[in-house]
PDB file with one MODEL, atoms N, CA, C and O in Angstrom:
MODEL        1
ATOM      1  N   UNK A   1       1.045  -1.119   0.433  1.00  0.00           N
ATOM      2  CA  UNK A   1       0.067   0.130  -0.146  1.00  0.00           C
ATOM      3  C   UNK A   1       0.562   1.137   0.414  1.00  0.00           C
ATOM      4  O   UNK A   1      -0.233   1.975   0.839  1.00  0.00           O
ATOM      5  N   UNK A   2       1.774   1.328   0.559  1.00  0.00           N
ATOM      6  CA  UNK A   2       2.668   2.477   0.779  1.00  0.00           C
ATOM      7  C   UNK A   2       3.233   2.488  -0.551  1.00  0.00           C
ATOM      8  O   UNK A   2       3.018   3.522  -1.185  1.00  0.00           O
ATOM      9  N   UNK A   3       3.890   1.604  -1.113  1.00  0.00           N
ATOM     10  CA  UNK A   3       4.256   2.048  -2.745  1.00  0.00           C
ATOM     11  C   UNK A   3       3.195   2.685  -3.281  1.00  0.00           C
ATOM     12  O   UNK A   3       3.455   3.833  -3.641  1.00  0.00           O
ATOM     13  N   UNK A   4       1.965   2.285  -3.475  1.00  0.00           N
ATOM     14  CA  UNK A   4       0.929   2.875  -3.872  1.00  0.00           C
ATOM     15  C   UNK A   4       1.171   4.408  -3.687  1.00  0.00           C
ATOM     16  O   UNK A   4       1.317   5.209  -4.610  1.00  0.00           O
ATOM     17  N   UNK A   5       1.193   4.704  -2.286  1.00  0.00           N
ATOM     18  CA  UNK A   5       1.234   6.261  -1.805  1.00  0.00           C
ATOM     19  C   UNK A   5       2.512   7.205  -2.427  1.00  0.00           C
ATOM     20  O   UNK A   5       2.567   8.366  -2.831  1.00  0.00           O
ATOM     21  N   UNK A   6       3.564   6.043  -2.285  1.00  0.00           N
ATOM     22  CA  UNK A   6       4.526   6.852  -2.900  1.00  0.00           C
ATOM     23  C   UNK A   6       4.890   7.135  -4.528  1.00  0.00           C
ATOM     24  O   UNK A   6       5.690   7.975  -4.941  1.00  0.00           O
ATOM     25  N   UNK A   7       4.295   6.447  -5.123  1.00  0.00           N
ATOM     26  CA  UNK A   7       3.626   6.305  -6.255  1.00  0.00           C
ATOM     27  C   UNK A   7       3.407   7.732  -6.649  1.00  0.00           C
ATOM     28  O   UNK A   7       4.108   8.415  -7.397  1.00  0.00           O
ATOM     29  N   UNK A   8       2.301   8.065  -6.008  1.00  0.00           N
ATOM     30  CA  UNK A   8       1.229   9.197  -6.325  1.00  0.00           C
ATOM     31  C   UNK A   8       2.408  10.251  -5.886  1.00  0.00           C
ATOM     32  O   UNK A   8       2.849  10.800  -6.896  1.00  0.00           O
ATOM     33  N   UNK A   9       2.914  10.604  -4.941  1.00  0.00           N
ATOM     34  CA  UNK A   9       3.486  11.187  -4.707  1.00  0.00           C
ATOM     35  C   UNK A   9       4.903  11.787  -5.986  1.00  0.00           C
ATOM     36  O   UNK A   9       5.051  12.928  -6.424  1.00  0.00           O
ATOM     37  N   UNK A  10       5.717  10.579  -6.281  1.00  0.00           N
ATOM     38  CA  UNK A  10       6.739  10.690  -7.328  1.00  0.00           C
ATOM     39  C   UNK A  10       5.873  11.171  -8.427  1.00  0.00           C
ATOM     40  O   UNK A  10       6.510  12.034  -9.031  1.00  0.00           O
ATOM     41  N   UNK A  11       4.243  10.931  -9.168  1.00  0.00           N
ATOM     42  CA  UNK A  11       3.865  11.563 -10.108  1.00  0.00           C
ATOM     43  C   UNK A  11       3.487  13.036  -9.949  1.00  0.00           C
ATOM     44  O   UNK A  11       3.592  13.922 -10.797  1.00  0.00           O
ATOM     45  N   UNK A  12       3.054  13.120  -8.770  1.00  0.00           N
ATOM     46  CA  UNK A  12       2.564  14.543  -8.002  1.00  0.00           C
ATOM     47  C   UNK A  12       4.275  15.300  -8.532  1.00  0.00           C
ATOM     48  O   UNK A  12       4.246  15.990  -9.551  1.00  0.00           O
ATOM     49  N   UNK A  13       5.468  15.145  -7.902  1.00  0.00           N
ATOM     50  CA  UNK A  13       6.372  15.437  -8.113  1.00  0.00           C
ATOM     51  C   UNK A  13       6.864  16.151  -9.655  1.00  0.00           C
ATOM     52  O   UNK A  13       7.143  17.289 -10.034  1.00  0.00           O
ATOM     53  N   UNK A  14       6.785  14.642 -10.349  1.00  0.00           N
ATOM     54  CA  UNK A  14       6.797  14.894 -11.889  1.00  0.00           C
ATOM     55  C   UNK A  14       5.628  15.527 -12.777  1.00  0.00           C
ATOM     56  O   UNK A  14       5.125  15.274 -13.872  1.00  0.00           O
ATOM     57  N   UNK A  15       5.415  16.628 -11.604  1.00  0.00           N
ATOM     58  CA  UNK A  15       4.032  17.513 -12.662  1.00  0.00           C
ATOM     59  C   UNK A  15       2.917  16.534 -13.595  1.00  0.00           C
ATOM     60  O   UNK A  15       2.231  17.046 -14.479  1.00  0.00           O
ATOM     61  N   UNK A  16       2.843  14.923 -13.228  1.00  0.00           N
ATOM     62  CA  UNK A  16       1.797  13.975 -13.796  1.00  0.00           C
ATOM     63  C   UNK A  16       0.519  13.774 -13.027  1.00  0.00           C
ATOM     64  O   UNK A  16       0.001  12.804 -12.473  1.00  0.00           O
ATOM     65  N   UNK A  17       0.234  14.892 -13.172  1.00  0.00           N
ATOM     66  CA  UNK A  17      -1.495  14.930 -11.880  1.00  0.00           C
ATOM     67  C   UNK A  17      -2.402  13.793 -12.679  1.00  0.00           C
ATOM     68  O   UNK A  17      -2.871  12.745 -12.234  1.00  0.00           O
ATOM     69  N   UNK A  18      -2.474  14.270 -13.802  1.00  0.00           N
ATOM     70  CA  UNK A  18      -3.498  12.899 -13.843  1.00  0.00           C
ATOM     71  C   UNK A  18      -3.491  11.195 -14.006  1.00  0.00           C
ATOM     72  O   UNK A  18      -4.422  10.398 -14.124  1.00  0.00           O
ATOM     73  N   UNK A  19      -2.081  11.018 -13.958  1.00  0.00           N
ATOM     74  CA  UNK A  19      -1.653   9.579 -13.364  1.00  0.00           C
ATOM     75  C   UNK A  19      -1.665   9.699 -11.998  1.00  0.00           C
ATOM     76  O   UNK A  19      -1.694   8.581 -11.485  1.00  0.00           O
ATOM     77  N   UNK A  20      -1.656  10.584 -11.200  1.00  0.00           N
ATOM     78  CA  UNK A  20      -1.919  10.453  -9.808  1.00  0.00           C
ATOM     79  C   UNK A  20      -3.240  10.606  -9.435  1.00  0.00           C
ATOM     80  O   UNK A  20      -3.784   9.978  -8.527  1.00  0.00           O
ATOM     81  N   UNK A  21      -3.578  11.154  -9.897  1.00  0.00           N
ATOM     82  CA  UNK A  21      -5.173  11.576  -9.630  1.00  0.00           C
ATOM     83  C   UNK A  21      -5.650  10.032  -9.851  1.00  0.00           C
ATOM     84  O   UNK A  21      -6.050   9.424  -8.858  1.00  0.00           O
ATOM     85  N   UNK A  22      -5.623   9.408 -11.053  1.00  0.00           N
ATOM     86  CA  UNK A  22      -6.109   7.716 -11.262  1.00  0.00           C
ATOM     87  C   UNK A  22      -5.969   7.176 -10.021  1.00  0.00           C
ATOM     88  O   UNK A  22      -6.924   6.804  -9.339  1.00  0.00           O
ATOM     89  N   UNK A  23      -4.646   7.102  -9.641  1.00  0.00           N
ATOM     90  CA  UNK A  23      -4.189   6.125  -8.574  1.00  0.00           C
ATOM     91  C   UNK A  23      -5.131   6.382  -7.330  1.00  0.00           C
ATOM     92  O   UNK A  23      -5.804   5.532  -6.748  1.00  0.00           O
ATOM     93  N   UNK A  24      -5.039   7.742  -7.042  1.00  0.00           N
ATOM     94  CA  UNK A  24      -5.264   7.982  -5.817  1.00  0.00           C
ATOM     95  C   UNK A  24      -6.855   8.142  -5.614  1.00  0.00           C
ATOM     96  O   UNK A  24      -7.310   8.473  -4.519  1.00  0.00           O
ATOM     97  N   UNK A  25      -7.903   7.819  -7.042  1.00  0.00           N
ATOM     98  CA  UNK A  25      -8.992   7.615  -7.398  1.00  0.00           C
ATOM     99  C   UNK A  25      -9.561   6.300  -6.619  1.00  0.00           C
ATOM    100  O   UNK A  25     -10.662   6.230  -6.074  1.00  0.00           O
ATOM    101  N   UNK A  26      -8.691   5.396  -6.676  1.00  0.00           N
ATOM    102  CA  UNK A  26      -8.557   4.289  -6.342  1.00  0.00           C
ATOM    103  C   UNK A  26      -8.119   3.796  -5.550  1.00  0.00           C
ATOM    104  O   UNK A  26      -8.216   2.569  -5.558  1.00  0.00           O
ATOM    105  N   UNK A  27      -7.466   4.384  -4.537  1.00  0.00           N
ATOM    106  CA  UNK A  27      -6.675   4.489  -3.112  1.00  0.00           C
ATOM    107  C   UNK A  27      -8.221   4.624  -2.327  1.00  0.00           C
ATOM    108  O   UNK A  27      -8.696   3.857  -1.489  1.00  0.00           O
ATOM    109  N   UNK A  28      -8.758   5.745  -2.848  1.00  0.00           N
ATOM    110  CA  UNK A  28      -9.646   6.152  -2.302  1.00  0.00           C
ATOM    111  C   UNK A  28     -10.983   5.382  -2.237  1.00  0.00           C
ATOM    112  O   UNK A  28     -11.885   5.649  -1.444  1.00  0.00           O
ATOM    113  N   UNK A  29     -11.013   4.298  -3.251  1.00  0.00           N
ATOM    114  CA  UNK A  29     -12.480   3.538  -2.684  1.00  0.00           C
ATOM    115  C   UNK A  29     -11.863   2.478  -1.788  1.00  0.00           C
ATOM    116  O   UNK A  29     -12.493   1.449  -1.543  1.00  0.00           O
ATOM    117  N   UNK A  30     -10.650   2.697  -1.290  1.00  0.00           N
ATOM    118  CA  UNK A  30     -10.888   1.381   0.107  1.00  0.00           C
ATOM    119  C   UNK A  30     -10.944   2.075   1.110  1.00  0.00           C
ATOM    120  O   UNK A  30     -10.735   3.279   1.260  1.00  0.00           O
ATOM    121  N   UNK A  31     -11.302   1.104   1.978  1.00  0.00           N
ATOM    122  CA  UNK A  31     -11.507   1.382   3.177  1.00  0.00           C
ATOM    123  C   UNK A  31     -10.345   0.549   4.444  1.00  0.00           C
ATOM    124  O   UNK A  31     -10.096  -0.637   4.658  1.00  0.00           O
ATOM    125  N   UNK A  32      -9.918   1.659   4.987  1.00  0.00           N
ATOM    126  CA  UNK A  32      -8.713   0.956   6.069  1.00  0.00           C
ATOM    127  C   UNK A  32      -9.623   1.040   7.496  1.00  0.00           C
ATOM    128  O   UNK A  32     -10.571   1.737   7.854  1.00  0.00           O
ATOM    129  N   UNK A  33      -8.710  -0.201   8.209  1.00  0.00           N
ATOM    130  CA  UNK A  33      -9.359  -0.361   9.956  1.00  0.00           C
ATOM    131  C   UNK A  33      -8.502   0.844  10.540  1.00  0.00           C
ATOM    132  O   UNK A  33      -7.482   1.194   9.946  1.00  0.00           O
ATOM    133  N   UNK A  34      -8.772   1.257  11.296  1.00  0.00           N
ATOM    134  CA  UNK A  34      -8.715   2.276  12.378  1.00  0.00           C
ATOM    135  C   UNK A  34      -6.952   1.919  12.778  1.00  0.00           C
ATOM    136  O   UNK A  34      -5.996   2.694  12.746  1.00  0.00           O
ATOM    137  N   UNK A  35      -6.986   0.844  13.047  1.00  0.00           N
ATOM    138  CA  UNK A  35      -5.487   0.566  13.461  1.00  0.00           C
ATOM    139  C   UNK A  35      -4.615   1.004  12.188  1.00  0.00           C
ATOM    140  O   UNK A  35      -3.390   0.963  12.298  1.00  0.00           O
ATOM    141  N   UNK A  36      -5.153   1.389  11.081  1.00  0.00           N
ATOM    142  CA  UNK A  36      -4.294   1.542   9.834  1.00  0.00           C
ATOM    143  C   UNK A  36      -4.392   3.066   9.828  1.00  0.00           C
ATOM    144  O   UNK A  36      -4.791   3.599   8.792  1.00  0.00           O
ATOM    145  N   UNK A  37      -4.114   3.712  10.730  1.00  0.00           N
ATOM    146  CA  UNK A  37      -4.337   5.503  11.020  1.00  0.00           C
ATOM    147  C   UNK A  37      -3.515   6.146   9.901  1.00  0.00           C
ATOM    148  O   UNK A  37      -3.858   7.076   9.171  1.00  0.00           O
ATOM    149  N   UNK A  38      -2.243   5.395   9.912  1.00  0.00           N
ATOM    150  CA  UNK A  38      -0.999   6.094   9.105  1.00  0.00           C
ATOM    151  C   UNK A  38      -1.487   6.133   7.959  1.00  0.00           C
ATOM    152  O   UNK A  38      -1.465   7.216   7.375  1.00  0.00           O
ATOM    153  N   UNK A  39      -1.987   5.132   7.398  1.00  0.00           N
ATOM    154  CA  UNK A  39      -2.417   5.042   5.739  1.00  0.00           C
ATOM    155  C   UNK A  39      -3.832   5.794   5.747  1.00  0.00           C
ATOM    156  O   UNK A  39      -4.571   5.660   4.771  1.00  0.00           O
ATOM    157  N   UNK A  40      -4.103   6.351   6.516  1.00  0.00           N
ATOM    158  CA  UNK A  40      -5.393   7.134   6.367  1.00  0.00           C
ATOM    159  C   UNK A  40      -5.412   8.625   5.890  1.00  0.00           C
ATOM    160  O   UNK A  40      -5.837   9.369   5.007  1.00  0.00           O
ATOM    161  N   UNK A  41      -4.588   8.577   7.183  1.00  0.00           N
ATOM    162  CA  UNK A  41      -3.208   9.811   7.383  1.00  0.00           C
ATOM    163  C   UNK A  41      -3.261  10.566   5.945  1.00  0.00           C
ATOM    164  O   UNK A  41      -3.841  11.589   5.579  1.00  0.00           O
ATOM    165  N   UNK A  42      -2.300   9.513   5.193  1.00  0.00           N
ATOM    166  CA  UNK A  42      -1.619   9.854   4.419  1.00  0.00           C
ATOM    167  C   UNK A  42      -2.608   9.988   3.218  1.00  0.00           C
ATOM    168  O   UNK A  42      -2.505  11.052   2.608  1.00  0.00           O
ATOM    169  N   UNK A  43      -3.480   9.170   2.796  1.00  0.00           N
ATOM    170  CA  UNK A  43      -4.377   9.391   2.161  1.00  0.00           C
ATOM    171  C   UNK A  43      -4.950  10.699   2.400  1.00  0.00           C
ATOM    172  O   UNK A  43      -4.971  11.364   1.364  1.00  0.00           O
ATOM    173  N   UNK A  44      -5.342  11.194   3.240  1.00  0.00           N
ATOM    174  CA  UNK A  44      -5.793  12.286   3.712  1.00  0.00           C
ATOM    175  C   UNK A  44      -5.269  13.567   3.054  1.00  0.00           C
ATOM    176  O   UNK A  44      -5.837  14.523   2.525  1.00  0.00           O
ATOM    177  N   UNK A  45      -3.564  13.147   3.347  1.00  0.00           N
ATOM    178  CA  UNK A  45      -2.682  14.454   2.696  1.00  0.00           C
ATOM    179  C   UNK A  45      -2.660  14.227   1.484  1.00  0.00           C
ATOM    180  O   UNK A  45      -2.846  15.232   0.798  1.00  0.00           O
ATOM    181  N   UNK A  46      -2.410  12.732   0.619  1.00  0.00           N
ATOM    182  CA  UNK A  46      -2.308  13.054  -0.863  1.00  0.00           C
ATOM    183  C   UNK A  46      -3.433  13.989  -1.436  1.00  0.00           C
ATOM    184  O   UNK A  46      -3.152  14.980  -2.110  1.00  0.00           O
ATOM    185  N   UNK A  47      -5.123  13.507  -1.041  1.00  0.00           N
ATOM    186  CA  UNK A  47      -6.159  14.176  -1.099  1.00  0.00           C
ATOM    187  C   UNK A  47      -6.200  15.604  -1.434  1.00  0.00           C
ATOM    188  O   UNK A  47      -6.718  16.262  -2.336  1.00  0.00           O
ATOM    189  N   UNK A  48      -5.205  15.961  -0.010  1.00  0.00           N
ATOM    190  CA  UNK A  48      -5.550  17.621   0.060  1.00  0.00           C
ATOM    191  C   UNK A  48      -4.124  18.356  -0.632  1.00  0.00           C
ATOM    192  O   UNK A  48      -3.861  19.549  -0.480  1.00  0.00           O
ATOM    193  N   UNK A  49      -3.101  17.190  -1.576  1.00  0.00           N
ATOM    194  CA  UNK A  49      -2.149  17.740  -2.397  1.00  0.00           C
ATOM    195  C   UNK A  49      -2.930  17.930  -3.665  1.00  0.00           C
ATOM    196  O   UNK A  49      -2.928  19.017  -4.241  1.00  0.00           O
ATOM    197  N   UNK A  50      -3.734  16.679  -4.200  1.00  0.00           N
ATOM    198  CA  UNK A  50      -4.682  16.971  -5.100  1.00  0.00           C
ATOM    199  C   UNK A  50      -5.480  18.049  -5.169  1.00  0.00           C
ATOM    200  O   UNK A  50      -5.787  18.560  -6.246  1.00  0.00           O
ATOM    201  N   UNK A  51      -5.897  18.500  -3.981  1.00  0.00           N
ATOM    202  CA  UNK A  51      -6.814  19.901  -4.002  1.00  0.00           C
ATOM    203  C   UNK A  51      -5.984  20.532  -4.135  1.00  0.00           C
ATOM    204  O   UNK A  51      -5.967  21.111  -5.221  1.00  0.00           O
ATOM    205  N   UNK A  52      -5.240  20.716  -3.523  1.00  0.00           N
ATOM    206  CA  UNK A  52      -4.055  22.381  -3.953  1.00  0.00           C
ATOM    207  C   UNK A  52      -3.339  22.437  -5.040  1.00  0.00           C
ATOM    208  O   UNK A  52      -2.792  23.487  -5.378  1.00  0.00           O
ATOM    209  N   UNK A  53      -3.208  20.940  -5.975  1.00  0.00           N
ATOM    210  CA  UNK A  53      -2.762  21.331  -7.562  1.00  0.00           C
ATOM    211  C   UNK A  53      -4.209  22.102  -8.169  1.00  0.00           C
ATOM    212  O   UNK A  53      -4.165  22.892  -9.111  1.00  0.00           O
ATOM    213  N   UNK A  54      -5.195  21.809  -7.616  1.00  0.00           N
ATOM    214  CA  UNK A  54      -6.619  21.920  -8.425  1.00  0.00           C
ATOM    215  C   UNK A  54      -6.911  23.654  -7.737  1.00  0.00           C
ATOM    216  O   UNK A  54      -7.472  24.535  -8.388  1.00  0.00           O
ATOM    217  N   UNK A  55      -6.513  23.788  -6.664  1.00  0.00           N
ATOM    218  CA  UNK A  55      -6.936  25.499  -5.993  1.00  0.00           C
ATOM    219  C   UNK A  55      -6.091  26.080  -5.122  1.00  0.00           C
ATOM    220  O   UNK A  55      -6.355  26.360  -3.952  1.00  0.00           O
ATOM    221  N   UNK A  56      -4.753  26.320  -5.865  1.00  0.00           N
ATOM    222  CA  UNK A  56      -3.878  26.567  -4.740  1.00  0.00           C
ATOM    223  C   UNK A  56      -4.038  27.181  -3.662  1.00  0.00           C
ATOM    224  O   UNK A  56      -4.116  28.399  -3.826  1.00  0.00           O
ATOM    225  N   UNK A  57      -4.154  26.696  -2.190  1.00  0.00           N
ATOM    226  CA  UNK A  57      -4.287  27.529  -1.343  1.00  0.00           C
ATOM    227  C   UNK A  57      -3.988  26.291  -0.123  1.00  0.00           C
ATOM    228  O   UNK A  57      -4.696  25.291   0.003  1.00  0.00           O
ATOM    229  N   UNK A  58      -3.178  26.505   0.444  1.00  0.00           N
ATOM    230  CA  UNK A  58      -2.036  26.138   1.400  1.00  0.00           C
ATOM    231  C   UNK A  58      -2.439  25.442   2.818  1.00  0.00           C
ATOM    232  O   UNK A  58      -1.853  24.533   3.407  1.00  0.00           O
ATOM    233  N   UNK A  59      -3.720  26.211   3.212  1.00  0.00           N
ATOM    234  CA  UNK A  59      -3.879  26.504   4.560  1.00  0.00           C
ATOM    235  C   UNK A  59      -4.557  24.413   5.162  1.00  0.00           C
ATOM    236  O   UNK A  59      -4.066  23.777   6.095  1.00  0.00           O
ATOM    237  N   UNK A  60      -5.212  24.135   4.633  1.00  0.00           N
ATOM    238  CA  UNK A  60      -5.392  22.659   4.578  1.00  0.00           C
ATOM    239  C   UNK A  60      -4.242  21.875   4.841  1.00  0.00           C
ATOM    240  O   UNK A  60      -3.986  21.559   6.003  1.00  0.00           O
ATOM    241  N   UNK A  61      -3.463  21.497   3.825  1.00  0.00           N
ATOM    242  CA  UNK A  61      -2.141  20.931   4.136  1.00  0.00           C
ATOM    243  C   UNK A  61      -1.169  21.701   5.113  1.00  0.00           C
ATOM    244  O   UNK A  61      -0.176  21.104   5.529  1.00  0.00           O
ATOM    245  N   UNK A  62      -1.412  22.982   5.488  1.00  0.00           N
ATOM    246  CA  UNK A  62      -0.356  23.655   6.769  1.00  0.00           C
ATOM    247  C   UNK A  62      -1.409  22.910   8.015  1.00  0.00           C
ATOM    248  O   UNK A  62      -0.900  22.479   9.050  1.00  0.00           O
ATOM    249  N   UNK A  63      -2.598  22.844   7.818  1.00  0.00           N
ATOM    250  CA  UNK A  63      -3.570  22.970   9.210  1.00  0.00           C
ATOM    251  C   UNK A  63      -3.296  21.137   9.297  1.00  0.00           C
ATOM    252  O   UNK A  63      -3.067  21.011  10.500  1.00  0.00           O
ATOM    253  N   UNK A  64      -3.236  20.211   8.900  1.00  0.00           N
ATOM    254  CA  UNK A  64      -2.823  18.977   8.681  1.00  0.00           C
ATOM    255  C   UNK A  64      -1.633  18.502   9.584  1.00  0.00           C
ATOM    256  O   UNK A  64      -1.615  17.806  10.599  1.00  0.00           O
ATOM    257  N   UNK A  65      -0.316  19.325   8.624  1.00  0.00           N
ATOM    258  CA  UNK A  65       1.021  19.466   9.083  1.00  0.00           C
ATOM    259  C   UNK A  65       1.054  19.412  10.380  1.00  0.00           C
ATOM    260  O   UNK A  65       1.552  18.500  11.040  1.00  0.00           O
ATOM    261  N   UNK A  66       0.267  20.862  10.995  1.00  0.00           N
ATOM    262  CA  UNK A  66       0.277  21.363  12.384  1.00  0.00           C
ATOM    263  C   UNK A  66      -0.361  20.224  13.282  1.00  0.00           C
ATOM    264  O   UNK A  66       0.204  19.726  14.256  1.00  0.00           O
ATOM    265  N   UNK A  67      -1.730  19.855  12.775  1.00  0.00           N
ATOM    266  CA  UNK A  67      -2.287  19.013  13.747  1.00  0.00           C
ATOM    267  C   UNK A  67      -1.429  17.512  14.132  1.00  0.00           C
ATOM    268  O   UNK A  67      -1.614  16.795  15.115  1.00  0.00           O
ATOM    269  N   UNK A  68      -0.355  17.303  12.905  1.00  0.00           N
ATOM    270  CA  UNK A  68       0.532  16.257  13.353  1.00  0.00           C
ATOM    271  C   UNK A  68       1.705  16.198  14.216  1.00  0.00           C
ATOM    272  O   UNK A  68       2.162  15.269  14.883  1.00  0.00           O
ATOM    273  N   UNK A  69       2.126  17.516  14.034  1.00  0.00           N
ATOM    274  CA  UNK A  69       3.255  18.468  15.090  1.00  0.00           C
ATOM    275  C   UNK A  69       2.335  18.153  16.554  1.00  0.00           C
ATOM    276  O   UNK A  69       2.693  17.370  17.433  1.00  0.00           O
ATOM    277  N   UNK A  70       1.413  18.751  16.558  1.00  0.00           N
ATOM    278  CA  UNK A  70       0.595  18.632  18.290  1.00  0.00           C
ATOM    279  C   UNK A  70       0.027  17.555  18.709  1.00  0.00           C
ATOM    280  O   UNK A  70      -0.826  17.657  19.591  1.00  0.00           O
ATOM    281  N   UNK A  71       0.455  15.950  18.036  1.00  0.00           N
ATOM    282  CA  UNK A  71      -0.050  15.360  18.459  1.00  0.00           C
ATOM    283  C   UNK A  71       1.159  14.375  18.683  1.00  0.00           C
ATOM    284  O   UNK A  71       1.006  13.244  19.144  1.00  0.00           O
ATOM    285  N   UNK A  72       2.511  14.966  18.276  1.00  0.00           N
ATOM    286  CA  UNK A  72       3.844  14.476  18.498  1.00  0.00           C
ATOM    287  C   UNK A  72       4.105  13.328  17.245  1.00  0.00           C
ATOM    288  O   UNK A  72       4.915  12.402  17.194  1.00  0.00           O
ATOM    289  N   UNK A  73       3.009  13.812  16.196  1.00  0.00           N
ATOM    290  CA  UNK A  73       3.897  12.353  14.946  1.00  0.00           C
ATOM    291  C   UNK A  73       4.972  13.380  14.206  1.00  0.00           C
ATOM    292  O   UNK A  73       5.076  13.364  12.980  1.00  0.00           O
ATOM    293  N   UNK A  74       5.668  14.167  14.931  1.00  0.00           N
ATOM    294  CA  UNK A  74       6.890  15.217  14.200  1.00  0.00           C
ATOM    295  C   UNK A  74       7.597  14.221  12.930  1.00  0.00           C
ATOM    296  O   UNK A  74       7.810  14.816  11.873  1.00  0.00           O
ATOM    297  N   UNK A  75       7.829  13.288  12.968  1.00  0.00           N
ATOM    298  CA  UNK A  75       8.640  12.941  11.681  1.00  0.00           C
ATOM    299  C   UNK A  75       7.593  12.612  10.028  1.00  0.00           C
ATOM    300  O   UNK A  75       7.934  12.681   8.847  1.00  0.00           O
ATOM    301  N   UNK A  76       6.047  12.199  10.786  1.00  0.00           N
ATOM    302  CA  UNK A  76       5.027  11.926   9.594  1.00  0.00           C
ATOM    303  C   UNK A  76       5.165  13.590   9.223  1.00  0.00           C
ATOM    304  O   UNK A  76       5.749  13.780   8.156  1.00  0.00           O
ATOM    305  N   UNK A  77       4.708  14.848   9.953  1.00  0.00           N
ATOM    306  CA  UNK A  77       4.730  15.665   9.719  1.00  0.00           C
ATOM    307  C   UNK A  77       5.975  16.140   8.962  1.00  0.00           C
ATOM    308  O   UNK A  77       5.815  16.567   7.819  1.00  0.00           O
ATOM    309  N   UNK A  78       7.211  16.103   9.505  1.00  0.00           N
ATOM    310  CA  UNK A  78       7.881  16.737   8.537  1.00  0.00           C
ATOM    311  C   UNK A  78       8.174  16.112   6.902  1.00  0.00           C
ATOM    312  O   UNK A  78       8.469  16.777   5.909  1.00  0.00           O
ATOM    313  N   UNK A  79       7.990  14.648   6.999  1.00  0.00           N
ATOM    314  CA  UNK A  79       7.911  14.391   5.645  1.00  0.00           C
ATOM    315  C   UNK A  79       6.772  14.745   4.722  1.00  0.00           C
ATOM    316  O   UNK A  79       6.893  14.757   3.497  1.00  0.00           O
ATOM    317  N   UNK A  80       5.580  15.051   5.415  1.00  0.00           N
ATOM    318  CA  UNK A  80       4.816  15.696   4.809  1.00  0.00           C
ATOM    319  C   UNK A  80       5.455  17.267   4.247  1.00  0.00           C
ATOM    320  O   UNK A  80       5.624  17.742   3.124  1.00  0.00           O
ATOM    321  N   UNK A  81       5.557  17.475   4.824  1.00  0.00           N
ATOM    322  CA  UNK A  81       5.713  19.414   4.920  1.00  0.00           C
ATOM    323  C   UNK A  81       7.135  19.048   3.382  1.00  0.00           C
ATOM    324  O   UNK A  81       7.091  19.406   2.205  1.00  0.00           O
ATOM    325  N   UNK A  82       7.966  18.415   3.960  1.00  0.00           N
ATOM    326  CA  UNK A  82       9.385  17.861   3.045  1.00  0.00           C
ATOM    327  C   UNK A  82       8.374  18.048   1.643  1.00  0.00           C
ATOM    328  O   UNK A  82       8.441  19.001   0.866  1.00  0.00           O
ATOM    329  N   UNK A  83       7.573  17.060   1.555  1.00  0.00           N
ATOM    330  CA  UNK A  83       6.508  16.765   0.126  1.00  0.00           C
ATOM    331  C   UNK A  83       5.997  17.984  -0.296  1.00  0.00           C
ATOM    332  O   UNK A  83       6.291  18.546  -1.352  1.00  0.00           O
ATOM    333  N   UNK A  84       5.162  18.415   0.621  1.00  0.00           N
ATOM    334  CA  UNK A  84       4.790  19.948   0.526  1.00  0.00           C
ATOM    335  C   UNK A  84       5.529  20.627  -0.248  1.00  0.00           C
ATOM    336  O   UNK A  84       5.070  20.737  -1.384  1.00  0.00           O
ATOM    337  N   UNK A  85       6.477  21.110  -0.065  1.00  0.00           N
ATOM    338  CA  UNK A  85       7.349  22.100  -0.360  1.00  0.00           C
ATOM    339  C   UNK A  85       8.143  21.684  -1.663  1.00  0.00           C
ATOM    340  O   UNK A  85       8.433  22.643  -2.379  1.00  0.00           O
ATOM    341  N   UNK A  86       8.598  20.296  -2.163  1.00  0.00           N
ATOM    342  CA  UNK A  86       8.979  20.044  -3.039  1.00  0.00           C
ATOM    343  C   UNK A  86       7.915  19.860  -4.582  1.00  0.00           C
ATOM    344  O   UNK A  86       8.135  19.500  -5.739  1.00  0.00           O
ATOM    345  N   UNK A  87       6.575  20.384  -3.726  1.00  0.00           N
ATOM    346  CA  UNK A  87       5.529  20.090  -5.116  1.00  0.00           C
ATOM    347  C   UNK A  87       5.117  21.571  -5.280  1.00  0.00           C
ATOM    348  O   UNK A  87       4.859  21.962  -6.419  1.00  0.00           O
ATOM    349  N   UNK A  88       5.030  22.472  -4.181  1.00  0.00           N
ATOM    350  CA  UNK A  88       4.681  24.217  -4.774  1.00  0.00           C
ATOM    351  C   UNK A  88       5.549  24.388  -5.239  1.00  0.00           C
ATOM    352  O   UNK A  88       5.749  25.468  -5.794  1.00  0.00           O
TER     353      UNK A  88
ENDMDL
END
C-alpha cells in the first residue's frame, strides 16, 4: 500500500497529476481499519495535495501538518512538509 502512496507522490513531483489522480481515485475506494491510521492520514494528505493542485490554497495542508506536530507525529509532519515544499 505504501508503494502506491509513494507512486502518487512521485507522480505529483513529476507534474503528472492526471495519473496521480487516477491512482488516488482507486486508493479512495479502499476502506482502512482504524489501526491503519497512518494510511488514512497519508491518503488524506494526498487528497489535499490533489486539491492544492486544482486550487492553490495551502491552508488545509498546513493545518494537517500542524495537527500532526500537535499530536507528536513529528516525523510524519516533517515528511509531509518536505513533500509539500517539493511540489509547490
